[in-house]
Structure formats: structure tokens, C-alpha cells
C-alpha positions in Angstrom: -18.6 -11.8 16.8 -21.7 -12.9 15.0 -24.0 -11.2 12.5 -27.1 -9.6 13.9 -29.2 -11.2 11.3 -31.1 -14.3 12.5 -31.2 -16.0 9.1 -27.9 -17.3 7.8 -26.8 -15.4 4.7 -24.8 -16.6 1.8 -21.0 -16.0 2.1 -19.8 -13.5 -0.6 -16.3 -12.5 -1.5 -15.3 -9.2 -3.2 -12.0 -8.4 -4.7 -10.7 -4.8 -4.5 -7.6 -2.8 -4.0 -5.9 -2.9 -0.6 -5.5 0.9 0.1 -4.2 0.3 3.6 -2.9 -2.9 5.1 -4.2 -4.8 8.0 -7.2 -7.1 8.9 -10.5 -6.0 10.4 -13.2 -8.3 11.6 -16.6 -6.9 12.7 -20.1 -5.9 11.8 -20.8 -3.7 8.8 -22.0 -0.2 9.2 -23.7 0.7 5.9 -23.2 4.4 5.3 -25.5 6.1 2.8 -24.6 9.5 1.5 -27.4 10.8 -0.6 -26.0 13.0 -3.4 -27.7 16.4 -3.8 -28.4 18.2 -7.0 -29.2 21.8 -7.8 -32.4 22.3 -9.8 -32.8 25.0 -12.4 -35.7 27.4 -12.2 -36.1 31.1 -13.1 -34.7 33.6 -10.6 -36.4 37.0 -10.3 -34.1 40.0 -10.7 -35.1 41.2 -7.2 -33.8 37.8 -5.8 -30.3 38.1 -7.2 -28.7 40.0 -4.3 -30.1 37.7 -1.7 -29.1 34.6 -3.7 -25.5 35.9 -4.0 -25.4 36.5 -0.3 -26.7 32.9 0.3 -23.9 31.6 -1.9 -21.2 33.6 -0.2 -22.5 32.5 3.2 -22.4 28.8 2.0 -18.8 29.3 0.9 -17.8 30.8 4.2 -19.5 27.9 6.1 -17.7 25.4 3.9 -14.4 27.0 4.6 -15.0 26.9 8.3 -16.0 23.3 8.2 -13.0 22.3 6.1 -10.7 24.1 8.5 -12.2 22.3 11.4 -11.7 18.9 9.7 -8.1 20.0 8.8 -7.3 20.6 12.5 -8.8 17.2 13.5 -6.7 15.6 10.7 -3.5 17.3 11.8 -4.1 16.0 15.4 -4.7 12.4 14.1 -2.3 12.0 11.2 0.1 14.9 11.3 0.8 17.9 9.0 1.7 16.1 5.7 -1.6 14.1 5.4 -3.7 17.0 6.7 -2.4 19.1 3.8 -5.1 17.3 1.8 -7.6 19.7 3.4 -5.5 22.7 2.6 -5.9 21.6 -1.1 -9.7 21.5 -0.6 -9.6 24.9 1.0 -7.8 26.2 -2.1 -10.6 24.7 -4.3 -13.4 26.3 -2.3 -11.5 29.6 -2.4 -10.8 29.6 -6.1 -11.9 33.0 -7.1 -12.3 32.1 -10.8 -14.9 29.5 -10.0 -16.6 31.6 -7.3 -16.8 34.7 -9.5 -18.1 32.5 -12.4 -20.9 31.3 -10.2 -21.8 34.8 -9.0 -21.9 36.0 -12.6 -24.3 33.1 -13.6 -26.6 34.1 -10.7 -26.5 37.7 -11.7 -26.6 37.6 -15.5 -28.3 34.3 -16.2 -30.7 34.5 -13.3 -29.7 31.0 -12.2 -30.3 29.8 -8.6 -27.1 29.4 -6.6 -27.5 25.7 -6.1 -27.9 25.1 -9.8 -24.8 27.3 -10.6 -22.7 25.5 -8.0 -23.8 22.1 -9.3 -23.1 22.8 -12.9 -19.8 24.7 -12.4 -18.2 22.2 -10.0 -19.6 19.3 -12.2 -17.8 20.8 -15.2 -14.6 21.0 -13.2 -15.1 17.3 -12.2 -15.6 16.3 -15.8 -12.3 18.0 -16.8 -10.4 16.1 -14.1 -11.9 12.8 -15.0 -10.8 13.3 -18.6 -7.2 13.8 -17.5 -4.5 11.4 -18.6 -3.2 11.4 -15.0 -4.7 8.8 -12.7 -3.9 11.1 -9.8 -5.9 14.0 -11.3 -8.8 11.7 -12.2 -9.1 10.7 -8.5 -9.1 14.3 -7.4 -12.6 14.6 -8.9 -13.8 13.0 -5.6 -12.5 16.0 -3.7 -14.5 18.3 -6.0 -17.6 16.2 -5.4 -17.0 16.7 -1.6 -16.9 20.5 -1.9 -19.9 20.6 -4.3 -22.0 18.5 -1.9 -20.9 20.6 1.1 -22.0 23.8 -0.7 -25.3 22.2 -1.9 -26.1 21.0 1.6 -26.0 24.6 2.9 -27.8 26.1 -0.1 -30.6 23.5 0.1 -30.8 23.7 3.9 -30.2 19.9 4.4 -29.1 18.4 7.7 -25.5 17.7 8.5 -24.2 14.2 7.5 -23.8 11.6 10.2 -20.2 11.0 10.9 -20.2 8.8 14.0 -20.5 5.1 14.6 -21.9 4.0 18.0 -20.1 0.6 18.2 -16.9 -0.8 16.6 -17.8 -1.4 12.9 -16.4 -1.7 9.4 -17.8 1.2 7.4 -19.2 0.2 3.9 -20.2 2.9 1.4 -20.3 3.7 -2.3 -18.4 6.9 -1.7 -16.4 8.2 1.2 -14.7 11.6 1.3 -11.5 12.5 3.1 -13.6 14.5 5.6 -15.8 11.4 6.2 -12.7 9.3 6.8 -11.3 11.7 9.4 -14.6 12.3 11.2 -15.6 8.6 11.3 -12.1 7.8 12.6 -12.9 9.8 15.8 -15.5 7.1 16.7 -15.3 3.3 16.4 -14.4 2.7 12.7 -12.4 -0.6 12.5 -11.8 0.0 8.8 -13.6 0.9 5.6 -14.6 -0.6 2.3 -15.8 1.5 -0.6 -17.0 0.9 -4.1 -15.0 3.8 -5.6 -11.7 5.3 -5.1 -8.2 4.2 -6.0 -4.7 3.7 -4.4 -3.8 7.3 -4.9 -7.1 8.8 -3.8 -7.0 11.1 -0.8 -9.2 8.9 1.2 -6.8 6.0 0.6 -3.9 8.2 1.7 -5.7 9.1 4.9 -6.4 5.4 5.7 -2.7 4.6 5.5 -1.9 7.6 7.7 -4.6 6.6 10.2 -3.3 3.1 10.2 -6.7 1.5 9.6 -7.3 -1.3 7.1 -9.1 -0.1 3.9 -10.3 -1.5 0.6 -11.2 0.7 -2.4 -12.5 0.0 -5.9 -14.9 -2.8 -4.8 -17.4 -1.6 -7.4 -20.6 -3.4 -6.4 -19.9 -4.6 -2.9 -22.0 -2.0 -1.0 -25.3 -3.0 -2.6 -24.9 -6.6 -1.2 -24.2 -5.5 2.4 -26.5 -4.5 5.2 -25.7 -3.0 8.6 -24.9 -5.8 11.0 -23.5 -8.3 8.4 -20.3 -9.8 9.7 -17.4 -8.8 7.6 -13.7 -9.7 7.2 -11.8 -6.8 5.6 -8.5 -8.2 4.4 -6.2 -5.3 3.7 -3.3 -7.8 3.1 -4.8 -9.5 0.1 -7.4 -7.0 -1.1 -10.6 -9.0 -0.2 -13.8 -8.3 1.5 -15.6 -11.4 2.8 -19.3 -11.0 3.8 -20.8 -13.4 6.3 -17.8 -15.8 6.4 -18.1 -19.5 7.3 -16.7 -20.7 10.6 -13.4 -22.1 9.1 -12.5 -18.9 7.3 -13.4 -16.8 10.3 -11.3 -18.9 12.6 -8.3 -18.6 10.3 -8.6 -14.9 10.1 -9.0 -14.5 13.8 -5.8 -16.4 14.3 -4.0 -14.2 11.7 -5.5 -11.1 13.2 -4.0 -12.0 16.6 -0.6 -11.7 15.0 -1.4 -8.5 13.1 -2.6 -6.5 16.1 0.6 -5.3 17.7 2.4 -8.4 16.5 1.9 -9.9 19.9 5.6 -9.2 20.8 5.2 -8.2 24.4 2.7 -11.0 25.2 4.8 -13.8 23.9 8.4 -12.5 24.5 11.1 -12.0 22.0 10.6 -13.5 18.5 14.1 -13.2 17.2 17.5 -14.4 18.4 18.8 -12.1 21.1 20.4 -8.9 19.7 20.1 -9.8 16.0 17.3 -9.9 13.3 18.0 -13.6 12.8 15.7 -16.6 13.2 17.2 -20.1 13.5 15.6 -23.3 12.2 15.6 -26.3 14.5 19.0 -27.5 13.0 20.6 -24.0 13.4 20.2 -22.5 9.9 20.0 -18.7 10.0 17.4 -16.7 8.2 17.5 -12.9 8.6 14.1 -11.1 8.9 13.5 -7.6 7.7 10.5 -5.3 7.3 8.8 -3.7 4.3 7.8 -0.1 4.7 5.7 2.5 2.8 6.8 6.1 3.0 4.2 8.7 4.2 2.7 6.4 6.8 4.0 7.6 10.2 1.9 5.0 12.1 3.5 2.2 10.1 7.0 3.7 10.7 6.3 3.9 14.5 5.1 0.2 14.5 8.2 -0.9 12.6 10.4 1.2 14.9 8.8 -0.3 18.0 9.2 -3.8 16.6 12.9 -3.1 15.9 13.4 -2.0 19.5 12.6 -5.5 20.7 15.8 -6.8 19.0 18.0 -4.2 20.8 20.7 -5.3 23.3 21.6 -3.4 26.4 23.0 -0.6 24.3 19.5 0.1 23.0 20.6 -0.1 19.3 18.0 -1.5 16.9 18.8 -4.7 15.0 15.7 -5.4 13.0 16.0 -3.3 9.8 14.0 -2.4 6.7 14.5 -4.7 3.7 12.4 -2.5 1.4 11.4 1.1 1.7 9.0 2.1 -1.1 10.0 5.7 -1.5 7.4 6.3 -4.2 4.6 6.2 -1.7 5.8 9.6 -0.4 4.7 10.9 -3.8 1.1 10.2 -2.9 1.2 13.2 -0.6 2.5 15.5 -3.3 1.4 16.7 -6.6 5.0 16.6 -7.9 8.3 14.9 -7.1 9.7 16.2 -3.8 12.9 18.2 -3.9 16.3 16.8 -3.1 16.3 18.5 0.3 12.8 17.2 1.1 13.9 13.7 0.2 17.2 13.9 2.1 15.3 15.0 5.3 13.0 12.0 5.0 15.7 9.4 4.2 18.1 10.7 6.9 15.4 10.8 9.5 14.5 7.1 8.7 18.2 6.1 8.7 18.8 7.8 12.1 15.6 6.3 13.6 16.6 2.7 12.8 20.4 3.0 13.2 22.4 0.8 13.2 19.8 -1.5 11.6 19.8 -1.6 7.8 17.5 0.7 5.8 17.1 -0.3 2.2 15.9 2.6 0.0 14.4 1.6 -3.4 14.5 4.4 -5.9 11.1 5.6 -7.2 9.1 2.7 -8.7 6.3 4.5 -10.5 4.2 3.6 -13.5 2.3 0.4 -14.0 -0.2 0.2 -11.2 1.7 2.8 -9.2 1.2 6.6 -9.0 2.8 8.8 -11.5 1.5 12.4 -11.6 1.2 13.7 -15.1 2.1 10.3 -16.7 1.1 9.3 -20.1 -1.9 7.1 -20.6 -0.7 3.7 -21.9 -2.5 0.8 -23.4 -0.5 -1.6 -21.2 1.2 0.3 -18.4 2.7 -2.9 -16.8 4.7 -3.3 -20.0 5.3 0.4 -20.5 7.1 3.3 -19.0 7.7 2.4 -15.4 10.3 1.8 -12.7 14.0 2.3 -13.6 13.0 3.2 -17.2 11.4 6.4 -16.0 14.4 7.3 -13.8 16.8 6.8 -16.7 14.7 9.0 -18.9 14.4 11.8 -16.2 18.1 12.3 -15.2 17.5 15.5 -13.2 14.9 13.8 -11.0 17.0 10.6 -10.8 20.2 12.4 -9.8 18.3 14.4 -7.1 17.1 11.2 -5.5 20.5 9.5 -5.7 22.2 12.4 -4.1 19.5 12.5 -1.4 20.0 8.8 -0.7 23.8 9.1 -0.7 23.7 12.0 1.7 21.5 10.0 4.1 23.9 7.1 4.0 26.6 8.9 6.1 26.2 6.7 9.2 26.7 3.5 7.1 23.3 1.7 7.5 21.7 2.6 4.2 21.4 0.3 1.2 20.3 1.4 -2.3 18.1 -0.7 -4.6 17.0 -0.2 -8.2 13.6 -1.4 -9.3 12.4 -3.0 -12.6 15.8 -3.8 -14.0 15.6 -5.9 -17.2 19.1 -5.9 -18.6 22.8 -5.4 -17.6 23.0 -2.4 -19.9 20.2 -0.8 -18.1 21.8 -1.4 -14.8 25.1 -0.1 -16.1 23.4 3.2 -17.0 21.9 3.5 -13.6 25.3 2.8 -12.0 26.8 5.6 -14.1 24.2 8.0 -12.8 25.1 6.8 -9.3 28.8 7.6 -9.9 27.9 11.0 -11.2 25.9 11.7 -8.1 28.9 10.6 -6.0 31.2 12.9 -7.9 28.9 15.9 -7.4 28.9 15.3 -3.6 32.7 14.9 -3.5 33.1 18.2 -5.3 30.9 19.8 -2.7 32.7 17.9 0.1 29.5 16.4 1.3 30.0 13.2 3.3 28.4 9.9 2.3 29.0 6.2 2.7 31.7 5.4 0.2 30.8 1.7 0.4 27.1 2.1 0.0 25.7 -1.4 -0.9 23.8 -1.4 -4.2 21.4 -4.1 -5.3 18.5 -4.7 -7.8 15.0 -5.9 -7.6 14.7 -9.2 -9.5 11.1 -8.9 -10.6 11.0 -9.6 -14.3 12.0 -13.0 -15.8 14.9 -11.6 -17.8 16.6 -10.5 -14.6 16.2 -13.9 -13.0 17.4 -15.8 -16.1 20.4 -13.5 -16.5 21.2 -13.4 -12.7 24.7 -14.6 -13.5 25.3 -11.6 -15.7 24.1 -9.2 -13.0 25.8 -10.7 -9.9 29.2 -9.1 -10.5 27.6 -5.6 -10.8 25.7 -5.6 -7.5 26.2 -6.3 -3.8 22.9 -8.2 -3.4 19.7 -9.4 -5.0 16.1 -8.7 -3.8 13.4 -10.8 -5.4 10.1 -8.9 -5.9 7.8 -11.9 -6.1 4.6 -10.0 -6.9 5.7 -8.6 -10.2 7.8 -11.7 -11.0 4.7 -13.8 -10.7 2.7 -11.4 -12.9 5.3 -11.1 -15.6 6.1 -14.8 -15.6 2.5 -16.0 -15.9 1.2 -13.0 -17.9 -1.5 -12.4 -15.3 -2.7 -9.1 -13.9 -3.7 -10.0 -10.3 -6.0 -7.0 -10.2 -8.1 -8.3 -13.1 -11.0 -10.3 -11.6 -11.5 -12.3 -14.8 -8.1 -14.0 -14.4 -7.1 -13.3 -10.8 -7.3 -17.0 -10.0 -4.5 -17.6 -12.4 -2.1 -15.6 -10.3 -0.3 -18.4 -8.5 2.9 -17.4 -6.6 3.7 -21.1 -6.1 3.7 -21.8 -9.8 6.7 -24.0 -10.6 7.9 -21.5 -13.3 8.1 -18.7 -10.6 9.9 -21.0 -8.2 12.5 -22.0 -10.8 13.2 -18.3 -11.6 13.7 -17.7 -7.8 16.0 -20.7 -7.7 18.1 -19.4 -10.6 18.5 -16.1 -8.7 19.5 -17.8 -5.4 22.0 -20.1 -7.1 23.7 -17.1 -8.8 23.9 -15.3 -5.5 25.3 -18.3 -3.7 28.0 -18.9 -6.2 29.1 -15.3 -6.0 28.6 -15.2 -2.2 26.1 -12.4 -2.6 23.0 -12.3 -0.3 19.6 -12.9 -1.8 16.4 -11.6 -0.2 12.7 -11.7 -1.0 10.5 -8.8 -0.3 7.2 -9.7 -2.1 4.0 -11.1 -0.6 5.4 -14.6 -1.2 7.7 -14.0 1.8 4.7 -13.8 4.1 2.7 -16.7 2.6 2.8 -19.6 5.1 2.9 -22.4 2.5 5.9 -20.8 0.8 8.0 -20.6 4.0 9.5 -24.2 3.8 10.3 -23.7 0.1 12.0 -20.3 0.6 14.0 -21.7 3.6 14.9 -24.8 1.6 16.1 -22.8 -1.4 18.5 -20.9 0.8 17.0 -17.4 0.8 19.2 -15.4 3.1 16.7 -12.7 4.0 12.9 -12.4 4.0 11.4 -9.0 4.2 7.7 -8.7 5.1 5.3 -6.2 6.6 5.9 -5.5 10.3 2.6 -7.3 11.1 3.8 -10.5 9.6 7.2 -10.7 11.4 6.0 -12.7 14.4 4.1 -15.4 12.5 6.9 -15.8 10.0 9.5 -16.1 12.8 7.4 -18.8 14.6 7.1 -20.8 11.4 10.8 -20.8 10.7 11.6 -21.8 14.3 9.6 -25.1 13.7 11.4 -26.1 10.4 14.6 -28.0 9.7 16.7 -26.6 7.0 18.0 -29.9 5.7 14.5 -31.2 5.4 13.3 -28.0 3.7 16.2 -28.2 1.2 15.2 -31.8 0.2 11.6 -30.6 -0.2 12.5 -27.5 -2.3 14.7 -29.5 -4.6 12.0 -32.2 -5.1 9.2 -29.7 -5.6 11.0 -27.6 -8.1 12.3 -30.6 -10.1 9.1 -32.6 -10.2 6.1 -30.2 -10.1 4.2 -29.2 -13.2 1.5 -27.1 -11.6 0.8 -25.0 -8.5 -1.5 -27.8 -7.3 1.5 -30.2 -7.4 3.5 -27.7 -5.4 0.8 -27.2 -2.7 0.1 -30.9 -2.4 3.7 -31.7 -1.7 4.1 -28.9 0.8 0.9 -29.8 2.6 2.1 -33.5 2.8 5.4 -32.2 4.2 3.7 -30.2 6.9 1.2 -32.9 7.7 3.9 -35.5 8.3 5.5 -33.1 10.8 2.2 -32.2 12.4 2.6 -28.5 11.4 -0.7 -28.1 9.6 -2.4 -26.2 12.4 0.5 -23.7 12.7 0.3 -23.0 9.0 -3.5 -23.0 9.0 -3.8 -19.4 7.8 -3.0 -20.7 4.4 -6.7 -21.5 4.1 -7.5 -17.8 3.9 -6.1 -17.5 0.5 -8.6 -20.0 -0.9 -11.7 -17.9 0.1 -13.4 -21.0 1.6 -17.2 -21.0 1.4 -17.3 -17.8 -0.6 -18.9 -17.0 -3.9 -16.7 -14.5 -5.8 -18.7 -11.5 -7.0 -17.4 -10.2 -10.4 -17.0 -6.5 -10.8 
């Protein structure tokens, strides 16, 4: 698909936050949402009654409109995500704010539009000043309500919420209602300057199953309707007017992403098992990463797992990482033990007998934590297992919920952000306490529940030998391991290019972990983005990684790559690369030479996407 503009435009690349995974390619639809403001002017005493009536009518219309959107949302994304609009309904029904506005109209003789603007703006300012990132992002919901009321009071036309042809929506601001209503038409995905990972519009994107980028800051002003866009929800990039080589690479990757191509090409895994064999017969088990709260993603993973079933219909392709903290995005507080158990048990039942690996809440850092403290450096602060250990009631509730869901024997437990054996020992003590509680109540659970840790900080990798006797398996979280090893925040545009997953230091830490696991005959998996990075595949296979867990959309392409490799050759490559490389460039050069000699460059061509070919990076 080409741009509608006759003159070639410069290729630009913007870095944002991937709020919902996937890849979209198509023309831009530039959405302008003019903000309304209420002007102050004297109100005659005789106008007060009529002005209050106008305000009450506007409130009633807003409620009716929000309820209509809620019903549409419930049909498209289900009840949990549609509850976002119930929260909006509560805001527009808050009698304290409404009565304050009426009082200002009556006693201060202020026009309704001005009173609405000033009162809701004050409420927004209060939310923006909150220490909680979740509360700060809720200010956008208040803006939506304010604008809705002002539109009625100022007698402005209804906002356009339909796209005539398949397009990627680009805007400075998008509200939850916008997202739902545009999703009824031909929206391929959306990219917005504002928002965050925990914003309601981001939650809806995940529930709708459409790719979305947020926090792009200045992207919208550089984009016109008709510009060809690549929205990369896997890597958090928006490419405007891409060159032919980049477009070709993304079109190839997108062919894997859309439905994974399973039916069209036949089975991608060995019959009846989630295992892929190299040319010389070495087994690598594939698993899927999954975010809670996204029913569309669960359905896609479930469908993919069904392709590995034998005649008995039982699924074989399991979940190597279930990010339980993503369920928190739909709640203002931690869910109860019963709510968690219902979710975990449902997931375990749906994938049985395939493995379901439940990671305890990994919040803090760049992840949602309602009511959290504001920290100068959250990545090095109160996050992951540290929070769980400091909140024993919440931790025990989750552990009991996971144990109760393990009754059928296909659940695994994983602790995040473990930095020392003492820390893990404390977590295991809580786990034993949870077991004891269930035994007292005669509640069944898997007595042999496998327990593992995420290896995502250098100390855990370096001390893998000290951890290995305490766990049943290791799972390497390459994203955080790379950030902590290289002291690079990949979300910081100023240094994002220093984030190099194939840095020799990162590979050596992975190798230490694998070696410790091999000596103790404990399986080692990898569940970070490195697992789906094509250039990394020969190295991971060569190092002897037992399991690779990636997003469902990446399963097919990963399986095809492994099928083309020889384990013994990859082993020689991995040993040589790790022993001799002093830079990421050294690593990449040797891998590319390895692939070129075996005429595999074309199969691994999507690696060019990560370089942003032909694109000028726009700083935020």
C-alpha cells in the first residue's frame, strides 16, 4: 500500500510505548479533537434557573452517551474492560462535583460551561499531582467527561468517530470512548502522543486486540492523513513513510503475526508436542507469553495450542510466562484471593494438560502499582518480589490462589526480580505457609508444584549455582537483564540505542545461567524479547536453552528458524561468539556471517527491522 502523497516524504521514526502488541501497516488517518473551553461572563439572576436546567440536561445526555458506549464496549471486549465506562459514569454522577457546579451557577452567577470547565479542570490537576501513575493517567478520563459536557453546553457538533477505509489512527489525544467507537469501523491500530501503559485507552487496545502505541509525544504534528505508516507494537516504534526495504521486512513479519499462518502452512511443531527439532535432531520446546486481562490474546494462544493436540484433543503448547500483574490494570486495587483463583483456575483448565507458568505480581519500575510511592529511580527501587515480601497478606493471597489453581498438575510458579538466595528463601517460606493454610482447610493443590525464578538481574545470573538447588527451573528475563547489565533504560530516547540485547556481557550472563542449570539437570528457559529476535536464535539454540517462550504471534517464525539450524553448528558459533566478542557489533557480524554461509539470510531478514533503516529518529 503506498502513500497518497505524490511527492516522496522523508522517512521518520518515533519511539513510544507499545501499549498493545502487533504490527499494523496502512495509511494514516489524522484525527483532530479540538478541545473546548468555557468562557467566563456575567450571568443575569433571571438566567440562573435556565442555566442550571441546561447543565442538568447536559449531564443527562452525557450519561446516556456513556451508557451507549459502555454497551458497545461490553459487546466488543467483555465486561471487565467495559467497566472503564462504569467508572466514567460514576464521575459524571458525582453529586459533590455536580452540586458544586450548580452552586457556582446560582451564587457566583457563573455560566454553566465556565463552571464545568473550572471544576473538572481542578479535579484533573489534583489527579495529575498524585504520586500514583495510575491516578495521574485517570486525568484523561476526566478530560473526556469535561469535553463531553462542554460540547452539549456550547452546542457543538458530535465528534467524528468513523474511518471510511482501513487506517491507522494518529492523534494527540484519544479517549476510551474514541477507541471503542473507532474500533467499530476500519481502525487498524492507533498511535497517540499522550497516554501511558496503564491508561484506559491502552487497556482497551489490548482488550480489542489491535496494535497501539502511546507516549509518542510529538509524532502527530509530523503526520498527515494518507502518509504510509508502520505501527510496530512489538518494539514500540512508529515509522512514517518507510523505505522499500523496511516495508518489505515488516510485510514479511506481519504475515507471521496475522493469525500466525498456522492453517495455511500446516503444523509448525512436532506432532503432539510443543517441541521443535533442529536439522540434527536437537529438541527446543516452545512456549507462549501471555498478559492477563486480554481475552483476545488468550483466545489466540488457546487456538494456537489446539494445533498441537493429538487425537485426544488435549493441548500441548503451553504458557511459559503469564504476567499476572496485567490483571491489575483493570482494577484500582489488588484483586481478592477468590478473584485471582477464578482467573488462574480458568486459565489452567483451558490449557490443560499444557503447562501454565504463573509469575507472581511483578509491579513497580515501569509497571503499574496503584498507590505506589514516587521514587527517584523506580527500576532500582521497590518492585517485583521486594514488594511481595513487604506485603505478606497480598503475597499469601496470591500464593494460595495459585496453589488452589494447580490441582490438575499443569501449573508452575515463578518469582520475579530475585536478587539473592536469602530473598528467595523468604519467598519459599511464604509459599510453605500458604501450603500449610490450605492443608489445614483440606483444600487440594499440587503437592509437587514446580517453582522457579526469573533470572533478570546480574546478581541472579552470577550466583546461579547458589540458586539452582532451591528451584526446579530458571527462566531468563532478557529485557531487564539487558537493562540492568548495561545500565540502560530502553525507554529513554537519549540512550535507547545503547540497549543491545546481543551485548557480550548479556550473553555471558545467560551462559552462566544455562551452565548452572545443565549441571544440576534443571531446565532453563528464556521469556524476554531476545527469544523472538531472529539474530539471537542460533546463539540461544547453541547455548542449550531448553525452552523459548515468546508471544503467540512469534511462534511460527521462531519454529521455522529453528527447523533450519543444526545444533552442533550453533553450539560452535555460540562458544566462539561468547569467547571472542567484545561488542554487540562483533556478535552480529559473526552471526550474519554464519547465516550467510548457510544461505539463511533471507529467512532471518526481519532482523533489519530493528535497525530502523532509512529513518531519522525524532527525539521526544
